[in-house]
C-alpha positions in Angstrom: -7.8 5.9 -11.8 -7.4 3.4 -8.8 -4.8 3.7 -6.1 -3.6 0.3 -4.9 -1.1 -0.2 -2.1 0.3 -3.7 -1.5 2.8 -5.3 0.8 6.1 -5.7 -1.1 6.8 -9.1 0.6 3.5 -11.0 0.4 1.4 -8.9 -2.1 -1.4 -8.4 0.4 -3.6 -5.5 -0.7 -3.5 -2.9 2.1 -5.6 -0.3 0.2 -7.5 -0.1 -3.1 -9.8 2.7 -4.0 -10.6 5.4 -6.5 -10.1 7.9 -3.6 -6.4 8.8 -3.5 -4.8 8.9 0.0 -1.3 9.4 1.2 0.7 6.1 1.9 1.4 7.4 5.4 -2.3 7.1 6.2 -2.2 3.4 5.2 1.0 2.9 7.3 -0.8 4.4 10.3 -3.9 2.3 9.8 -1.9 -0.9 10.1 0.5 0.4 12.8 3.4 -0.1 10.4 2.9 -3.8 10.0 1.4 -5.9 7.2 -1.6 -7.8 8.8 -0.9 -10.8 6.6 2.8 -11.5 6.8 3.8 -9.2 9.7 6.5 -7.5 7.7 7.4 -4.0 8.9 6.0 -1.4 6.4 8.0 1.6 5.2 6.7 5.0 6.1 7.5 6.2 2.5 6.9 4.0 -0.6 10.0 2.4 -2.0 8.5 1.6 -5.3 5.8 3.4 -7.3 4.3 1.7 -10.3 1.9 3.4 -12.7 -0.1 1.2 -15.1 -2.4 2.4 -17.8 -5.4 0.1 -18.5 -7.0 0.4 -21.9 
């Protein structure tokens, strides 16, 4: 399973790995701002999507 965290505005991949980490850690890494579009990130995820690949 891969965890992928993306900016909801521009789709920039903030984090992608098999190692699961809390979204707050990604928020802190980027100081709460998307490095691509400069949108303010949320401390808590607004949307969680689970996809199963076959």
